[in-house]
N, C-alpha and C positions, 0 to 999 in steps of 0.2 A: 503494499500499500504505499502510495507516495504522500508527500507533505499535504497537498491540498485535499486528497481524499481522507486522510487522517483529520485535517481540520474539519471537513464536513461531517465526518462519523462523530466528532466531539459535540459539534453543534446539535446534531440530530438527538444525541443523547441527553443534551441540556434542555432541549425543547420538550423532550418526552417526559423529563422531570419537571416542567413547568418552572424552570429557574431563569432568571434574567442573568446576564453577564455579570452584572454587579454583585447579585447574590452568590453566584458560583465563585466569583473572585474572592469575596469575603470568606467564604468557607475554605478556600485554599490558601488563602493568605497572600493573594495577589490582586493586582488592580483589574478593574474591567478592560481596560486597555490591553492588557497582557491576554486576557481571555479572548477578546476580539482577534489580536494578530494570530493567535493559534487557530482558531477558527477560519481564519483567511489562509491557512498553511504556511504562515510565516514563523517557522520553527528554528531558524538559524539561530535567534538571540535567545531562546529559552533553554534553561538547563533541563536535563533529563529528570532532575528531582522535581521541578515545576510541572513539567508535563506529567509525570505519573502522579503527582499530587492531585491535579485536576482530574486526571482520568479516574482515579481512586474515588473522589467525590461524587463522580458519575456512575459509579459502578462498573467502571471499565478497566479491563486488565490490558496492558501493553506489554508486548513481547519485541526484542530486537532480533532481527532476522538478517544476518550478513548474507549479501548476494555479490556476485561477480559475473563479469560478461563470459568468462571462459569457463564457469561451472566449477571452479577449483574448490569451493568451499562444499559443494555437494559431493565431490569426490573424496574429500577429506573426511566427511561425515559417514558416508557409505563404507569406507575403508574401516572406520573405527567401529561402526556397527558390525561389519563382518568379522573384524578381529574379536569383538565381544562374543559373537556367536560362536567362533571357533573354539575359543578358551572355554566356553561353558559347555559346548558338545563334547569336547575332549574329556572334560572332567566328568560327564555324565557316562559316556562310553567306557570309562574305567571301573565303574560301579558293577558288581557282578549281576548278570541277568538283564542288564537295561540296552535297550536299542533307542538311538535318537536320530530324527530325521529333522533337517532344516528346511524352511520355506515351504511348508504344507499348504497348498491353495485348497479352497473349499468354496462350493456353490451350493447351498441347501436353502430350498423353499424362498428363493430371491435373496439370501443373505450370502454375501461374498466376502472373502478375505483371504489373508495369508497368516499361518501360525509360524512365528519366527522358529520356534524349536518344539517338536512334539516328542515325548518320550514314553516309552512304553516297557512294562515288565510283564512278561507273559505269565509267569508262575502265579501272580497275585492278581492279574488283570487290571494293573494300575496305569492310569494314564495321566501325564503331566503336561500341561500346556504352559509354555513359557514365553513371555513378551520381553523382549530386550529393548533397553533404552540407554543410549549414550548421553542423552539430555532429556530434562523433564519440562516439558513445556504446558501443555493442556492437560490438567489433572483429570477433569470431568470426561473428556473424550478418551484418555487413557483407561480409566475404570470402565466406561461403557464398552470400549473395544475389547478388553480382556474379559468381561463379564460375558459378553456375546460369544467369544471363543470358548470359554468354559461351558457355557450352556449348550454348545453345539460339539463339544469334544468328543462325545461318545459316538455320535454319527461320524465325526470326522475319522475317528480311529477305526469304527467299523467298516468305513470305506477302503481301509487298508488291511483288512482282516484281523484286526485287533478288537476282540470283545471286551470292551471296558466294563469293569466292576467297581471302579472309583476313579473319581477325576480330581486332580490338584491343579492349581493355577499359581503361577509364580511371576511376579514382576521383578526382572534381575536389571540392575542399574549400574553402569560404569561409575565407580567411587570418584567423587570430586565434591569440594566444598560447595559449589553451586548446586549439585544435584541433593546433597545432604540438606541444604537449607530449604530447597524447594519441597522435599519430602516432609522435613520438619514443619513447614508452614502449613502442610495440608495433612498432618498427621491423622486427625481424627477422620476425615474422609477416606483416607487410603486404608486405614487399619480396620475400619468397618467392613470394607470388601477383602482385605488381604491381611488378616489379624496376625500372622506369625513373622518372625524376623529371621535374620541370616541363619541363627543358631539352629532353626529347624530344618533347614535344607538339606545338610549332611545326614541327620536321621532319617528323613524321608526317603532318601536313595538308598541308604544301608538296609533300612528295615520298612519297607513299602507295606508289609504285611500289618503294620499298625494302623492303617487306614490313611485317608487323604489329609493333607495340610496345605493350606494356601497362605501365601505370605510375600514379603519384599526382602530382597537381598542385594547388598553393595557387591560389586565385583572389582576387586581393587588391583589386580595384576596385569592390566592392560599395558602395552607399551606407552610410555609417557605418563603413567598415572603416578601422582606424587604421593605416595602412600609408603612410609618407611617401614611401618610395622603392621601389616594387615592381619586382622582378626579372622583366622580361618575357622569356619564353623565346623569343618570336618575334624579338626584336631581335637574338639570336644568329645568326640565319640570313638575314634580308632584307638585300639589297643597298642601298647608299645610293641614295636617290632624287633626281631633279632638283628643285632648288629651286623650280621654278615649280609643282610638284604639291604639293598639301597632304598632309601626312604623315598615315598611317593611325592610328587611335586605338591607344594603347598595349594590349597584351594583359594580362590579369590573372593569366595562368598563372605561378605563382611557383615556383621551383626547391625541390624537397624538401631539396636539398643545403644551402639556407640555413638549415636548422634549427639 
């Protein structure tokens, strides 16, 4: 959205709330002239703090979206998403009895989409739907999308010949201070749909017979992740190994409780 369209959107939100420019300015701590300039798309002289303050008074959420003519940002984001998927899939594949498939598309009764990772444990009939996020942007949309995939998971699994007896759903997020803050800001909403934290991820894949678990985990071992001491959920449940055996790579599943 360009500056002019953003200004028009702010004006529409103000009119819908039946506020004058002077009223909105008073609430946001700026003058009516500042509000007028913003509504006309004159954003150059406005700070991001002022812009977000006015938007907040209108019940509008603003997100910064970097763009480039050559598409470099899209390639970087896609590469990071692919790296996250590769790390998580490799971790699941090392769990006994589990099979994991990436990018599972579905079209059921007019509902279409793609499951980032779909994991299956034949012995217990357990299916796990995994949504991967390198950045948390729209929490409402995220929850709605994951809930739809969880609701359709048994049918999606059946199409692959996997008769599901239980379904779990997990949101796995690349660990960063921004993502932690976003999750913390929406903790109540997120945990109502995904109540468990990263400490439950390891036990779910080690003991699927205990039943379904759904939750949120941070993944901290991606290239470039600035996490010096990741909290590995798996380490809480794995028994000490013989010194002669090489240790398994640490999981990047970080506890949400560490926020």
